[in-house]
C-alpha positions as CSV (number, residue, x, y, z in Angstrom):
1,M,-22.2,11.2,2.9
2,P,-18.3,10.9,3.2
3,K,-17.0,10.2,7.1
4,S,-15.3,12.6,8.9
5,G,-14.0,13.0,12.4
6,L,-14.3,10.2,14.7
7,S,-17.1,8.8,12.2
8,R,-14.0,7.4,10.0
9,Y,-12.4,5.1,13.2
10,F,-16.0,3.5,13.8
11,E,-16.3,2.9,10.0
12,L,-12.7,1.2,10.5
13,F,-14.1,-1.0,12.6
14,K,-16.6,-1.8,11.0
15,N,-14.3,-2.9,8.3
16,V,-11.4,-3.9,9.4
17,A,-10.9,-7.1,11.9
18,N,-7.5,-6.0,13.0
19,P,-8.3,-1.9,13.3
20,A,-5.0,-2.5,16.0
21,E,-2.5,-2.8,12.9
22,Y,-4.4,0.7,11.6
23,L,-3.8,2.2,14.5
24,S,-0.7,1.1,16.6
25,N,1.1,2.4,13.3
26,K,-0.5,5.5,13.4
27,V,0.3,6.2,16.8
28,V,4.0,5.0,17.1
29,R,4.5,6.3,13.3
30,K,6.7,3.1,12.3
31,N,5.8,3.9,8.0
32,R,5.9,0.1,7.2
33,P,3.3,-2.2,5.4
34,L,0.2,-3.1,6.9
35,T,-1.3,-6.2,6.7
36,I,-5.3,-5.6,6.9
37,V,-7.9,-7.9,7.3
38,T,-11.3,-7.0,5.8
39,K,-14.6,-8.3,8.1
40,P,-16.9,-9.6,7.7
41,N,-16.3,-12.0,4.8
42,A,-12.1,-12.1,5.9
43,V,-9.9,-10.8,3.2
44,E,-6.0,-10.0,3.9
45,F,-4.1,-7.3,1.9
46,K,-1.4,-5.3,2.1
47,V,-0.9,-1.8,2.4
48,S,2.4,-0.1,1.9
49,P,3.4,3.7,3.1
50,S,2.4,5.0,0.1
51,L,-1.1,4.1,-0.1
52,Y,-2.0,5.0,2.8
53,L,-4.2,8.1,1.9
54,V,-5.6,5.5,-0.2
55,F,-6.1,2.9,2.5
56,K,-8.2,5.6,4.6
57,E,-10.5,7.0,2.1
58,I,-12.0,3.3,0.9
59,F,-11.9,2.0,3.9
60,M,-12.1,4.9,7.0
61,V,-13.6,7.8,4.8
62,D,-16.7,6.0,3.0
63,V,-16.4,7.8,-0.1
64,Y,-18.1,4.8,-2.1
65,N,-21.0,5.1,0.6
66,I,-20.3,1.0,0.6
67,D,-23.0,-0.3,3.0
68,Y,-25.2,2.3,0.5
69,L,-23.5,0.3,-2.6
70,I,-24.3,-3.1,-1.2
71,T,-28.1,-2.1,-1.2
72,L,-28.4,-1.7,-5.5
73,L,-26.0,-4.6,-5.9
74,P,-27.7,-8.5,-6.4
75,S,-25.9,-11.1,-4.1
76,S,-23.4,-11.5,-6.6
77,P,-22.4,-9.0,-9.1
78,T,-20.1,-8.8,-12.0
79,V,-18.3,-5.7,-11.0
80,I,-15.9,-4.2,-14.2
81,D,-13.4,-2.2,-11.9
82,I,-11.3,0.8,-14.8
83,G,-8.8,2.6,-13.1
84,A,-8.9,0.6,-10.3
85,N,-5.6,1.5,-8.4
86,A,-4.0,-0.4,-5.9
87,G,-7.7,-2.4,-5.6
88,F,-9.1,-1.0,-2.1
89,F,-12.3,-1.1,-3.1
90,D,-12.8,-4.3,-4.8
91,V,-10.9,-5.6,-2.3
92,L,-14.2,-4.3,0.7
93,L,-16.5,-5.2,-1.5
94,L,-15.8,-9.4,-2.2
95,S,-15.1,-8.7,1.7
96,K,-19.0,-7.6,1.8
97,L,-20.1,-9.6,-0.7
98,K,-18.0,-12.9,-1.4
99,E,-19.7,-14.2,-4.5
100,S,-18.8,-11.1,-6.2
101,K,-17.1,-12.1,-9.2
102,I,-14.3,-8.4,-9.7
103,Y,-12.4,-7.7,-13.5
104,A,-9.6,-4.8,-12.3
105,Y,-7.6,-2.8,-14.6
106,E,-5.5,-0.6,-13.4
107,P,-3.3,1.5,-16.2
108,V,-0.9,2.7,-14.4
109,P,2.2,-0.5,-13.9
110,S,3.2,1.1,-10.0
111,N,-0.2,0.7,-8.5
112,V,-0.2,-2.8,-10.4
113,L,2.6,-4.2,-8.5
114,Y,-0.1,-3.6,-5.2
115,I,-3.2,-5.9,-6.5
116,E,-3.0,-9.0,-5.0
C-alpha cells in the first residue's frame, strides 16, 4: 500500500543512505540535481529537479511495494522493464537484489538521458 504522511520519510531512510541530500534540498528548495545513494547495496544516481516527483513515488511513497515484491522474486532475477522512465525502479530493485539482471527499455528519448 502506498505510503503517505510521515511513513514516506521512514521509507526514505530505509531506502537511501544519504537522506539528508533530499531533506536539505526540500527545506532550502535549491532546485538542483540530487546525488542519491541507495541502501542496503550502494547504487549512486542523479535525480534532476524535473524528476523529484518520480523519485518520491519510487523511494518514498513506495508505489511498487518493493519489500513485498522482492519476496516474490528469486535472489538473482532477470527483470525486463518496459517503460523504464528514468530507471528509478530498476535502481531500487538492484539496491535490494544486487544479483539482478535488469533490461530497461524506455521509448521517450528525453527519459533515456537520465538512465545510468
